[in-house]
Chimera marker file (.cmm) of the C-alpha trace (Angstrom):
<marker_set name="trace">
<marker id="1" x="32.918" y="-10.520" z="-41.653" r="1" g="1" b="0" radius="0.5"/>
<marker id="2" x="35.115" y="-10.236" z="-38.952" r="1" g="1" b="0" radius="0.5"/>
<marker id="3" x="34.024" y="-6.748" z="-37.936" r="1" g="1" b="0" radius="0.5"/>
<marker id="4" x="30.137" y="-8.495" z="-37.831" r="1" g="1" b="0" radius="0.5"/>
<marker id="5" x="31.624" y="-10.947" z="-35.667" r="1" g="1" b="0" radius="0.5"/>
<marker id="6" x="33.419" y="-8.465" z="-33.330" r="1" g="1" b="0" radius="0.5"/>
<marker id="7" x="30.234" y="-6.283" z="-33.308" r="1" g="1" b="0" radius="0.5"/>
<marker id="8" x="28.161" y="-9.358" z="-32.377" r="1" g="1" b="0" radius="0.5"/>
<marker id="9" x="30.642" y="-10.409" z="-29.501" r="1" g="1" b="0" radius="0.5"/>
<marker id="10" x="30.695" y="-6.778" z="-28.324" r="1" g="1" b="0" radius="0.5"/>
<marker id="11" x="26.840" y="-6.845" z="-27.917" r="1" g="1" b="0" radius="0.5"/>
<marker id="12" x="26.952" y="-9.982" z="-26.151" r="1" g="1" b="0" radius="0.5"/>
<marker id="13" x="29.397" y="-8.515" z="-23.419" r="1" g="1" b="0" radius="0.5"/>
<marker id="14" x="27.086" y="-5.386" z="-23.094" r="1" g="1" b="0" radius="0.5"/>
<marker id="15" x="24.077" y="-7.660" z="-22.954" r="1" g="1" b="0" radius="0.5"/>
<marker id="16" x="25.758" y="-9.734" z="-20.293" r="1" g="1" b="0" radius="0.5"/>
<marker id="17" x="27.169" y="-6.693" z="-18.353" r="1" g="1" b="0" radius="0.5"/>
<marker id="18" x="23.494" y="-5.270" z="-18.236" r="1" g="1" b="0" radius="0.5"/>
<marker id="19" x="22.250" y="-8.693" z="-16.831" r="1" g="1" b="0" radius="0.5"/>
<marker id="20" x="24.680" y="-8.426" z="-14.301" r="1" g="1" b="0" radius="0.5"/>
<marker id="21" x="23.885" y="-5.091" z="-13.119" r="1" g="1" b="0" radius="0.5"/>
<marker id="22" x="20.433" y="-5.909" z="-12.967" r="1" g="1" b="0" radius="0.5"/>
<marker id="23" x="21.317" y="-8.910" z="-11.000" r="1" g="1" b="0" radius="0.5"/>
<marker id="24" x="23.579" y="-7.243" z="-8.516" r="1" g="1" b="0" radius="0.5"/>
<marker id="25" x="20.807" y="-4.643" z="-7.828" r="1" g="1" b="0" radius="0.5"/>
<marker id="26" x="18.054" y="-7.030" z="-7.134" r="1" g="1" b="0" radius="0.5"/>
<marker id="27" x="20.167" y="-9.193" z="-5.105" r="1" g="1" b="0" radius="0.5"/>
<marker id="28" x="21.674" y="-6.136" z="-3.162" r="1" g="1" b="0" radius="0.5"/>
<marker id="29" x="18.574" y="-3.914" z="-3.051" r="1" g="1" b="0" radius="0.5"/>
<marker id="30" x="15.533" y="-6.251" z="-3.512" r="1" g="1" b="0" radius="0.5"/>
<marker id="31" x="14.820" y="-6.687" z="0.089" r="1" g="1" b="0" radius="0.5"/>
<marker id="32" x="14.987" y="-2.842" z="0.591" r="1" g="1" b="0" radius="0.5"/>
<marker id="33" x="12.797" y="-2.304" z="-2.273" r="1" g="1" b="0" radius="0.5"/>
<marker id="34" x="10.286" y="-4.489" z="-1.186" r="1" g="1" b="0" radius="0.5"/>
<marker id="35" x="9.897" y="-3.438" z="2.290" r="1" g="1" b="0" radius="0.5"/>
<marker id="36" x="9.570" y="0.091" z="1.019" r="1" g="1" b="0" radius="0.5"/>
<marker id="37" x="6.757" y="-0.952" z="-1.012" r="1" g="1" b="0" radius="0.5"/>
<marker id="38" x="5.198" y="-2.704" z="1.957" r="1" g="1" b="0" radius="0.5"/>
<marker id="39" x="5.596" y="0.159" z="4.054" r="1" g="1" b="0" radius="0.5"/>
<marker id="40" x="3.785" y="2.342" z="1.558" r="1" g="1" b="0" radius="0.5"/>
<marker id="41" x="0.728" y="0.111" z="1.436" r="1" g="1" b="0" radius="0.5"/>
<marker id="42" x="0.818" y="-0.290" z="5.527" r="1" g="1" b="0" radius="0.5"/>
<marker id="43" x="0.609" y="3.539" z="5.503" r="1" g="1" b="0" radius="0.5"/>
<marker id="44" x="-1.905" y="3.672" z="2.807" r="1" g="1" b="0" radius="0.5"/>
<marker id="45" x="-4.211" y="1.306" z="4.834" r="1" g="1" b="0" radius="0.5"/>
<marker id="46" x="-3.514" y="3.292" z="8.094" r="1" g="1" b="0" radius="0.5"/>
<marker id="47" x="-4.728" y="6.474" z="6.059" r="1" g="1" b="0" radius="0.5"/>
<marker id="48" x="-7.884" y="4.677" z="4.815" r="1" g="1" b="0" radius="0.5"/>
<marker id="49" x="-8.920" y="3.596" z="8.103" r="1" g="1" b="0" radius="0.5"/>
<marker id="50" x="-8.287" y="7.272" z="9.732" r="1" g="1" b="0" radius="0.5"/>
<marker id="51" x="-10.363" y="8.697" z="6.741" r="1" g="1" b="0" radius="0.5"/>
<marker id="52" x="-13.087" y="6.180" z="7.012" r="1" g="1" b="0" radius="0.5"/>
<marker id="53" x="-13.428" y="6.535" z="10.766" r="1" g="1" b="0" radius="0.5"/>
<marker id="54" x="-13.375" y="10.285" z="10.493" r="1" g="1" b="0" radius="0.5"/>
<marker id="55" x="-16.081" y="10.646" z="7.690" r="1" g="1" b="0" radius="0.5"/>
<marker id="56" x="-18.365" y="7.983" z="9.634" r="1" g="1" b="0" radius="0.5"/>
<marker id="57" x="-18.204" y="9.817" z="12.570" r="1" g="1" b="0" radius="0.5"/>
<marker id="58" x="-18.984" y="13.197" z="10.729" r="1" g="1" b="0" radius="0.5"/>
<marker id="59" x="-21.984" y="11.283" z="9.224" r="1" g="1" b="0" radius="0.5"/>
<marker id="60" x="-23.376" y="10.011" z="12.521" r="1" g="1" b="0" radius="0.5"/>
<marker id="61" x="-22.722" y="13.258" z="14.560" r="1" g="1" b="0" radius="0.5"/>
<marker id="62" x="-20.304" y="11.597" z="16.902" r="1" g="1" b="0" radius="0.5"/>
<marker id="63" x="-17.424" y="14.004" z="17.551" r="1" g="1" b="0" radius="0.5"/>
<marker id="64" x="-15.769" y="11.612" z="20.242" r="1" g="1" b="0" radius="0.5"/>
<marker id="65" x="-15.375" y="8.784" z="17.744" r="1" g="1" b="0" radius="0.5"/>
<marker id="66" x="-13.711" y="10.794" z="15.364" r="1" g="1" b="0" radius="0.5"/>
<marker id="67" x="-11.549" y="13.150" z="17.486" r="1" g="1" b="0" radius="0.5"/>
<marker id="68" x="-8.630" y="10.853" z="17.866" r="1" g="1" b="0" radius="0.5"/>
<marker id="69" x="-8.191" y="11.397" z="13.937" r="1" g="1" b="0" radius="0.5"/>
<marker id="70" x="-8.683" y="14.966" z="14.053" r="1" g="1" b="0" radius="0.5"/>
<marker id="71" x="-5.323" y="17.356" z="13.775" r="1" g="1" b="0" radius="0.5"/>
<marker id="72" x="-5.969" y="20.124" z="16.022" r="1" g="1" b="0" radius="0.5"/>
<marker id="73" x="-3.549" y="22.569" z="14.455" r="1" g="1" b="0" radius="0.5"/>
<marker id="74" x="-3.906" y="26.311" z="13.583" r="1" g="1" b="0" radius="0.5"/>
<marker id="75" x="-4.954" y="27.213" z="17.113" r="1" g="1" b="0" radius="0.5"/>
<marker id="76" x="-8.158" y="24.949" z="16.962" r="1" g="1" b="0" radius="0.5"/>
<marker id="77" x="-10.057" y="24.198" z="20.115" r="1" g="1" b="0" radius="0.5"/>
<marker id="78" x="-12.256" y="21.345" z="21.074" r="1" g="1" b="0" radius="0.5"/>
<marker id="79" x="-15.158" y="23.621" z="21.045" r="1" g="1" b="0" radius="0.5"/>
<marker id="80" x="-14.645" y="24.952" z="17.807" r="1" g="1" b="0" radius="0.5"/>
<marker id="81" x="-14.156" y="21.703" z="16.060" r="1" g="1" b="0" radius="0.5"/>
<marker id="82" x="-17.447" y="20.306" z="17.880" r="1" g="1" b="0" radius="0.5"/>
<marker id="83" x="-19.065" y="23.328" z="16.523" r="1" g="1" b="0" radius="0.5"/>
<marker id="84" x="-17.857" y="22.625" z="12.803" r="1" g="1" b="0" radius="0.5"/>
<marker id="85" x="-19.406" y="19.105" z="13.403" r="1" g="1" b="0" radius="0.5"/>
<marker id="86" x="-22.681" y="20.373" z="14.473" r="1" g="1" b="0" radius="0.5"/>
<marker id="87" x="-22.756" y="22.848" z="11.738" r="1" g="1" b="0" radius="0.5"/>
<marker id="88" x="-21.956" y="19.946" z="9.155" r="1" g="1" b="0" radius="0.5"/>
<marker id="89" x="-24.753" y="17.930" z="10.863" r="1" g="1" b="0" radius="0.5"/>
<marker id="90" x="-27.247" y="20.727" z="10.467" r="1" g="1" b="0" radius="0.5"/>
<marker id="91" x="-26.402" y="20.836" z="6.752" r="1" g="1" b="0" radius="0.5"/>
<marker id="92" x="-27.070" y="17.095" z="6.401" r="1" g="1" b="0" radius="0.5"/>
<marker id="93" x="-30.470" y="17.408" z="8.206" r="1" g="1" b="0" radius="0.5"/>
<marker id="94" x="-31.512" y="20.575" z="6.009" r="1" g="1" b="0" radius="0.5"/>
<marker id="95" x="-30.356" y="18.560" z="2.955" r="1" g="1" b="0" radius="0.5"/>
<marker id="96" x="-32.478" y="15.624" z="4.303" r="1" g="1" b="0" radius="0.5"/>
<marker id="97" x="-35.440" y="17.675" z="5.037" r="1" g="1" b="0" radius="0.5"/>
<marker id="98" x="-35.531" y="19.641" z="1.970" r="1" g="1" b="0" radius="0.5"/>
<marker id="99" x="-35.313" y="16.295" z="-0.028" r="1" g="1" b="0" radius="0.5"/>
<marker id="100" x="-37.665" y="14.413" z="1.910" r="1" g="1" b="0" radius="0.5"/>
<marker id="101" x="-40.159" y="17.506" z="1.477" r="1" g="1" b="0" radius="0.5"/>
<marker id="102" x="-39.667" y="17.756" z="-2.187" r="1" g="1" b="0" radius="0.5"/>
<marker id="103" x="-39.347" y="14.124" z="-2.982" r="1" g="1" b="0" radius="0.5"/>
<marker id="104" x="-40.797" y="12.189" z="-0.087" r="1" g="1" b="0" radius="0.5"/>
<marker id="105" x="-37.214" y="10.379" z="0.050" r="1" g="1" b="0" radius="0.5"/>
<marker id="106" x="-34.740" y="10.589" z="2.916" r="1" g="1" b="0" radius="0.5"/>
<marker id="107" x="-31.464" y="10.630" z="1.383" r="1" g="1" b="0" radius="0.5"/>
<marker id="108" x="-28.826" y="8.158" z="2.074" r="1" g="1" b="0" radius="0.5"/>
<marker id="109" x="-25.440" y="9.755" z="2.354" r="1" g="1" b="0" radius="0.5"/>
<marker id="110" x="-22.477" y="7.615" z="0.914" r="1" g="1" b="0" radius="0.5"/>
<marker id="111" x="-18.881" y="8.112" z="0.625" r="1" g="1" b="0" radius="0.5"/>
<marker id="112" x="-15.710" y="6.565" z="-0.954" r="1" g="1" b="0" radius="0.5"/>
<marker id="113" x="-11.980" y="7.458" z="-0.741" r="1" g="1" b="0" radius="0.5"/>
<marker id="114" x="-10.998" y="8.303" z="-4.245" r="1" g="1" b="0" radius="0.5"/>
<marker id="115" x="-7.453" y="9.304" z="-4.345" r="1" g="1" b="0" radius="0.5"/>
<marker id="116" x="-4.574" y="9.291" z="-1.899" r="1" g="1" b="0" radius="0.5"/>
<marker id="117" x="-1.452" y="11.250" z="-2.969" r="1" g="1" b="0" radius="0.5"/>
<marker id="118" x="1.792" y="11.306" z="-0.641" r="1" g="1" b="0" radius="0.5"/>
<marker id="119" x="3.095" y="15.017" z="-0.510" r="1" g="1" b="0" radius="0.5"/>
<marker id="120" x="5.794" y="13.799" z="2.084" r="1" g="1" b="0" radius="0.5"/>
<marker id="121" x="5.967" y="11.132" z="4.605" r="1" g="1" b="0" radius="0.5"/>
<marker id="122" x="4.144" y="13.240" z="7.027" r="1" g="1" b="0" radius="0.5"/>
<marker id="123" x="1.698" y="14.814" z="4.729" r="1" g="1" b="0" radius="0.5"/>
<marker id="124" x="-0.994" y="13.196" z="2.299" r="1" g="1" b="0" radius="0.5"/>
<marker id="125" x="-3.719" y="14.590" z="0.207" r="1" g="1" b="0" radius="0.5"/>
<marker id="126" x="-6.731" y="12.544" z="0.098" r="1" g="1" b="0" radius="0.5"/>
<marker id="127" x="-10.139" y="12.822" z="-2.069" r="1" g="1" b="0" radius="0.5"/>
<marker id="128" x="-13.400" y="11.792" z="-0.659" r="1" g="1" b="0" radius="0.5"/>
<marker id="129" x="-16.346" y="11.449" z="-3.099" r="1" g="1" b="0" radius="0.5"/>
<marker id="130" x="-19.544" y="12.096" z="-1.455" r="1" g="1" b="0" radius="0.5"/>
<marker id="131" x="-23.050" y="11.907" z="-2.364" r="1" g="1" b="0" radius="0.5"/>
<marker id="132" x="-26.757" y="11.187" z="-1.487" r="1" g="1" b="0" radius="0.5"/>
<marker id="133" x="-29.224" y="9.068" z="-3.316" r="1" g="1" b="0" radius="0.5"/>
<marker id="134" x="-30.538" y="12.352" z="-4.713" r="1" g="1" b="0" radius="0.5"/>
<marker id="135" x="-27.799" y="14.542" z="-5.366" r="1" g="1" b="0" radius="0.5"/>
<marker id="136" x="-24.523" y="14.441" z="-7.456" r="1" g="1" b="0" radius="0.5"/>
<marker id="137" x="-21.154" y="13.140" z="-6.467" r="1" g="1" b="0" radius="0.5"/>
<marker id="138" x="-19.193" y="15.685" z="-4.639" r="1" g="1" b="0" radius="0.5"/>
<marker id="139" x="-15.298" y="15.719" z="-4.558" r="1" g="1" b="0" radius="0.5"/>
<marker id="140" x="-13.741" y="16.874" z="-1.173" r="1" g="1" b="0" radius="0.5"/>
<marker id="141" x="-9.681" y="17.223" z="-0.765" r="1" g="1" b="0" radius="0.5"/>
<marker id="142" x="-8.445" y="17.142" z="2.637" r="1" g="1" b="0" radius="0.5"/>
<marker id="143" x="-4.863" y="16.812" z="3.892" r="1" g="1" b="0" radius="0.5"/>
<marker id="144" x="-4.010" y="14.258" z="6.413" r="1" g="1" b="0" radius="0.5"/>
<marker id="145" x="-1.058" y="14.880" z="8.842" r="1" g="1" b="0" radius="0.5"/>
<marker id="146" x="0.647" y="12.062" z="10.609" r="1" g="1" b="0" radius="0.5"/>
<marker id="147" x="0.989" y="12.919" z="14.055" r="1" g="1" b="0" radius="0.5"/>
<marker id="148" x="1.996" y="10.553" z="17.081" r="1" g="1" b="0" radius="0.5"/>
<marker id="149" x="2.273" y="7.776" z="14.714" r="1" g="1" b="0" radius="0.5"/>
<marker id="150" x="-1.506" y="8.380" z="13.714" r="1" g="1" b="0" radius="0.5"/>
<marker id="151" x="-2.860" y="9.830" z="10.382" r="1" g="1" b="0" radius="0.5"/>
<marker id="152" x="-5.104" y="12.530" z="11.279" r="1" g="1" b="0" radius="0.5"/>
<marker id="153" x="-7.440" y="15.021" z="9.128" r="1" g="1" b="0" radius="0.5"/>
<marker id="154" x="-6.402" y="18.602" z="8.981" r="1" g="1" b="0" radius="0.5"/>
<marker id="155" x="-9.925" y="19.504" z="10.013" r="1" g="1" b="0" radius="0.5"/>
<marker id="156" x="-9.906" y="22.967" z="8.217" r="1" g="1" b="0" radius="0.5"/>
<marker id="157" x="-9.025" y="21.615" z="5.179" r="1" g="1" b="0" radius="0.5"/>
<marker id="158" x="-12.037" y="19.201" z="4.974" r="1" g="1" b="0" radius="0.5"/>
<marker id="159" x="-14.486" y="21.912" z="5.921" r="1" g="1" b="0" radius="0.5"/>
<marker id="160" x="-12.807" y="24.579" z="3.484" r="1" g="1" b="0" radius="0.5"/>
<marker id="161" x="-12.848" y="21.892" z="0.658" r="1" g="1" b="0" radius="0.5"/>
<marker id="162" x="-16.671" y="21.367" z="1.161" r="1" g="1" b="0" radius="0.5"/>
<marker id="163" x="-17.533" y="25.196" z="0.575" r="1" g="1" b="0" radius="0.5"/>
<link id1="1" id2="2" r="1" g="1" b="0" radius="0.2"/>
<link id1="2" id2="3" r="1" g="1" b="0" radius="0.2"/>
<link id1="3" id2="4" r="1" g="1" b="0" radius="0.2"/>
<link id1="4" id2="5" r="1" g="1" b="0" radius="0.2"/>
<link id1="5" id2="6" r="1" g="1" b="0" radius="0.2"/>
<link id1="6" id2="7" r="1" g="1" b="0" radius="0.2"/>
<link id1="7" id2="8" r="1" g="1" b="0" radius="0.2"/>
<link id1="8" id2="9" r="1" g="1" b="0" radius="0.2"/>
<link id1="9" id2="10" r="1" g="1" b="0" radius="0.2"/>
<link id1="10" id2="11" r="1" g="1" b="0" radius="0.2"/>
<link id1="11" id2="12" r="1" g="1" b="0" radius="0.2"/>
<link id1="12" id2="13" r="1" g="1" b="0" radius="0.2"/>
<link id1="13" id2="14" r="1" g="1" b="0" radius="0.2"/>
<link id1="14" id2="15" r="1" g="1" b="0" radius="0.2"/>
<link id1="15" id2="16" r="1" g="1" b="0" radius="0.2"/>
<link id1="16" id2="17" r="1" g="1" b="0" radius="0.2"/>
<link id1="17" id2="18" r="1" g="1" b="0" radius="0.2"/>
<link id1="18" id2="19" r="1" g="1" b="0" radius="0.2"/>
<link id1="19" id2="20" r="1" g="1" b="0" radius="0.2"/>
<link id1="20" id2="21" r="1" g="1" b="0" radius="0.2"/>
<link id1="21" id2="22" r="1" g="1" b="0" radius="0.2"/>
<link id1="22" id2="23" r="1" g="1" b="0" radius="0.2"/>
<link id1="23" id2="24" r="1" g="1" b="0" radius="0.2"/>
<link id1="24" id2="25" r="1" g="1" b="0" radius="0.2"/>
<link id1="25" id2="26" r="1" g="1" b="0" radius="0.2"/>
<link id1="26" id2="27" r="1" g="1" b="0" radius="0.2"/>
<link id1="27" id2="28" r="1" g="1" b="0" radius="0.2"/>
<link id1="28" id2="29" r="1" g="1" b="0" radius="0.2"/>
<link id1="29" id2="30" r="1" g="1" b="0" radius="0.2"/>
<link id1="30" id2="31" r="1" g="1" b="0" radius="0.2"/>
<link id1="31" id2="32" r="1" g="1" b="0" radius="0.2"/>
<link id1="32" id2="33" r="1" g="1" b="0" radius="0.2"/>
<link id1="33" id2="34" r="1" g="1" b="0" radius="0.2"/>
<link id1="34" id2="35" r="1" g="1" b="0" radius="0.2"/>
<link id1="35" id2="36" r="1" g="1" b="0" radius="0.2"/>
<link id1="36" id2="37" r="1" g="1" b="0" radius="0.2"/>
<link id1="37" id2="38" r="1" g="1" b="0" radius="0.2"/>
<link id1="38" id2="39" r="1" g="1" b="0" radius="0.2"/>
<link id1="39" id2="40" r="1" g="1" b="0" radius="0.2"/>
<link id1="40" id2="41" r="1" g="1" b="0" radius="0.2"/>
<link id1="41" id2="42" r="1" g="1" b="0" radius="0.2"/>
<link id1="42" id2="43" r="1" g="1" b="0" radius="0.2"/>
<link id1="43" id2="44" r="1" g="1" b="0" radius="0.2"/>
<link id1="44" id2="45" r="1" g="1" b="0" radius="0.2"/>
<link id1="45" id2="46" r="1" g="1" b="0" radius="0.2"/>
<link id1="46" id2="47" r="1" g="1" b="0" radius="0.2"/>
<link id1="47" id2="48" r="1" g="1" b="0" radius="0.2"/>
<link id1="48" id2="49" r="1" g="1" b="0" radius="0.2"/>
<link id1="49" id2="50" r="1" g="1" b="0" radius="0.2"/>
<link id1="50" id2="51" r="1" g="1" b="0" radius="0.2"/>
<link id1="51" id2="52" r="1" g="1" b="0" radius="0.2"/>
<link id1="52" id2="53" r="1" g="1" b="0" radius="0.2"/>
<link id1="53" id2="54" r="1" g="1" b="0" radius="0.2"/>
<link id1="54" id2="55" r="1" g="1" b="0" radius="0.2"/>
<link id1="55" id2="56" r="1" g="1" b="0" radius="0.2"/>
<link id1="56" id2="57" r="1" g="1" b="0" radius="0.2"/>
<link id1="57" id2="58" r="1" g="1" b="0" radius="0.2"/>
<link id1="58" id2="59" r="1" g="1" b="0" radius="0.2"/>
<link id1="59" id2="60" r="1" g="1" b="0" radius="0.2"/>
<link id1="60" id2="61" r="1" g="1" b="0" radius="0.2"/>
<link id1="61" id2="62" r="1" g="1" b="0" radius="0.2"/>
<link id1="62" id2="63" r="1" g="1" b="0" radius="0.2"/>
<link id1="63" id2="64" r="1" g="1" b="0" radius="0.2"/>
<link id1="64" id2="65" r="1" g="1" b="0" radius="0.2"/>
<link id1="65" id2="66" r="1" g="1" b="0" radius="0.2"/>
<link id1="66" id2="67" r="1" g="1" b="0" radius="0.2"/>
<link id1="67" id2="68" r="1" g="1" b="0" radius="0.2"/>
<link id1="68" id2="69" r="1" g="1" b="0" radius="0.2"/>
<link id1="69" id2="70" r="1" g="1" b="0" radius="0.2"/>
<link id1="70" id2="71" r="1" g="1" b="0" radius="0.2"/>
<link id1="71" id2="72" r="1" g="1" b="0" radius="0.2"/>
<link id1="72" id2="73" r="1" g="1" b="0" radius="0.2"/>
<link id1="73" id2="74" r="1" g="1" b="0" radius="0.2"/>
<link id1="74" id2="75" r="1" g="1" b="0" radius="0.2"/>
<link id1="75" id2="76" r="1" g="1" b="0" radius="0.2"/>
<link id1="76" id2="77" r="1" g="1" b="0" radius="0.2"/>
<link id1="77" id2="78" r="1" g="1" b="0" radius="0.2"/>
<link id1="78" id2="79" r="1" g="1" b="0" radius="0.2"/>
<link id1="79" id2="80" r="1" g="1" b="0" radius="0.2"/>
<link id1="80" id2="81" r="1" g="1" b="0" radius="0.2"/>
<link id1="81" id2="82" r="1" g="1" b="0" radius="0.2"/>
<link id1="82" id2="83" r="1" g="1" b="0" radius="0.2"/>
<link id1="83" id2="84" r="1" g="1" b="0" radius="0.2"/>
<link id1="84" id2="85" r="1" g="1" b="0" radius="0.2"/>
<link id1="85" id2="86" r="1" g="1" b="0" radius="0.2"/>
<link id1="86" id2="87" r="1" g="1" b="0" radius="0.2"/>
<link id1="87" id2="88" r="1" g="1" b="0" radius="0.2"/>
<link id1="88" id2="89" r="1" g="1" b="0" radius="0.2"/>
<link id1="89" id2="90" r="1" g="1" b="0" radius="0.2"/>
<link id1="90" id2="91" r="1" g="1" b="0" radius="0.2"/>
<link id1="91" id2="92" r="1" g="1" b="0" radius="0.2"/>
<link id1="92" id2="93" r="1" g="1" b="0" radius="0.2"/>
<link id1="93" id2="94" r="1" g="1" b="0" radius="0.2"/>
<link id1="94" id2="95" r="1" g="1" b="0" radius="0.2"/>
<link id1="95" id2="96" r="1" g="1" b="0" radius="0.2"/>
<link id1="96" id2="97" r="1" g="1" b="0" radius="0.2"/>
<link id1="97" id2="98" r="1" g="1" b="0" radius="0.2"/>
<link id1="98" id2="99" r="1" g="1" b="0" radius="0.2"/>
<link id1="99" id2="100" r="1" g="1" b="0" radius="0.2"/>
<link id1="100" id2="101" r="1" g="1" b="0" radius="0.2"/>
<link id1="101" id2="102" r="1" g="1" b="0" radius="0.2"/>
<link id1="102" id2="103" r="1" g="1" b="0" radius="0.2"/>
<link id1="103" id2="104" r="1" g="1" b="0" radius="0.2"/>
<link id1="104" id2="105" r="1" g="1" b="0" radius="0.2"/>
<link id1="105" id2="106" r="1" g="1" b="0" radius="0.2"/>
<link id1="106" id2="107" r="1" g="1" b="0" radius="0.2"/>
<link id1="107" id2="108" r="1" g="1" b="0" radius="0.2"/>
<link id1="108" id2="109" r="1" g="1" b="0" radius="0.2"/>
<link id1="109" id2="110" r="1" g="1" b="0" radius="0.2"/>
<link id1="110" id2="111" r="1" g="1" b="0" radius="0.2"/>
<link id1="111" id2="112" r="1" g="1" b="0" radius="0.2"/>
<link id1="112" id2="113" r="1" g="1" b="0" radius="0.2"/>
<link id1="113" id2="114" r="1" g="1" b="0" radius="0.2"/>
<link id1="114" id2="115" r="1" g="1" b="0" radius="0.2"/>
<link id1="115" id2="116" r="1" g="1" b="0" radius="0.2"/>
<link id1="116" id2="117" r="1" g="1" b="0" radius="0.2"/>
<link id1="117" id2="118" r="1" g="1" b="0" radius="0.2"/>
<link id1="118" id2="119" r="1" g="1" b="0" radius="0.2"/>
<link id1="119" id2="120" r="1" g="1" b="0" radius="0.2"/>
<link id1="120" id2="121" r="1" g="1" b="0" radius="0.2"/>
<link id1="121" id2="122" r="1" g="1" b="0" radius="0.2"/>
<link id1="122" id2="123" r="1" g="1" b="0" radius="0.2"/>
<link id1="123" id2="124" r="1" g="1" b="0" radius="0.2"/>
<link id1="124" id2="125" r="1" g="1" b="0" radius="0.2"/>
<link id1="125" id2="126" r="1" g="1" b="0" radius="0.2"/>
<link id1="126" id2="127" r="1" g="1" b="0" radius="0.2"/>
<link id1="127" id2="128" r="1" g="1" b="0" radius="0.2"/>
<link id1="128" id2="129" r="1" g="1" b="0" radius="0.2"/>
<link id1="129" id2="130" r="1" g="1" b="0" radius="0.2"/>
<link id1="130" id2="131" r="1" g="1" b="0" radius="0.2"/>
<link id1="131" id2="132" r="1" g="1" b="0" radius="0.2"/>
<link id1="132" id2="133" r="1" g="1" b="0" radius="0.2"/>
<link id1="133" id2="134" r="1" g="1" b="0" radius="0.2"/>
<link id1="134" id2="135" r="1" g="1" b="0" radius="0.2"/>
<link id1="135" id2="136" r="1" g="1" b="0" radius="0.2"/>
<link id1="136" id2="137" r="1" g="1" b="0" radius="0.2"/>
<link id1="137" id2="138" r="1" g="1" b="0" radius="0.2"/>
<link id1="138" id2="139" r="1" g="1" b="0" radius="0.2"/>
<link id1="139" id2="140" r="1" g="1" b="0" radius="0.2"/>
<link id1="140" id2="141" r="1" g="1" b="0" radius="0.2"/>
<link id1="141" id2="142" r="1" g="1" b="0" radius="0.2"/>
<link id1="142" id2="143" r="1" g="1" b="0" radius="0.2"/>
<link id1="143" id2="144" r="1" g="1" b="0" radius="0.2"/>
<link id1="144" id2="145" r="1" g="1" b="0" radius="0.2"/>
<link id1="145" id2="146" r="1" g="1" b="0" radius="0.2"/>
<link id1="146" id2="147" r="1" g="1" b="0" radius="0.2"/>
<link id1="147" id2="148" r="1" g="1" b="0" radius="0.2"/>
<link id1="148" id2="149" r="1" g="1" b="0" radius="0.2"/>
<link id1="149" id2="150" r="1" g="1" b="0" radius="0.2"/>
<link id1="150" id2="151" r="1" g="1" b="0" radius="0.2"/>
<link id1="151" id2="152" r="1" g="1" b="0" radius="0.2"/>
<link id1="152" id2="153" r="1" g="1" b="0" radius="0.2"/>
<link id1="153" id2="154" r="1" g="1" b="0" radius="0.2"/>
<link id1="154" id2="155" r="1" g="1" b="0" radius="0.2"/>
<link id1="155" id2="156" r="1" g="1" b="0" radius="0.2"/>
<link id1="156" id2="157" r="1" g="1" b="0" radius="0.2"/>
<link id1="157" id2="158" r="1" g="1" b="0" radius="0.2"/>
<link id1="158" id2="159" r="1" g="1" b="0" radius="0.2"/>
<link id1="159" id2="160" r="1" g="1" b="0" radius="0.2"/>
<link id1="160" id2="161" r="1" g="1" b="0" radius="0.2"/>
<link id1="161" id2="162" r="1" g="1" b="0" radius="0.2"/>
<link id1="162" id2="163" r="1" g="1" b="0" radius="0.2"/>
</marker_set>
């Protein structure tokens, strides 16, 4: 009987100690944890905004709208990226012309941001879903890099992801 009472008291002591540790962690680090979560959600919104502006500029063939959100690494020049835009836009036009010729429908292209994975504080893997009214969904993974406090798409990762 005494052993059971000692075990009960000892269990209560451990339970109270556990509650104290939880209370201490929450009161000491709670604000920092909330701030960290708030920062990551703000970063995610900034990434989505950059991704949205880039993909819409690509669909609209408006290079200058998307340019502030393009990472010019790997020795890329303004002319080479404009060429990539033109090439991609030509692909859209061919797809639209062929579709209209075969089905009589000019396709409506749509996109959705499917997934964002933080690699580190300065690099993110983002997955786009792109489809048209008459084609299947295509998933394109791209890398975004934080440069000058702006999330920018690593343009070669996008174009190699579409091939």
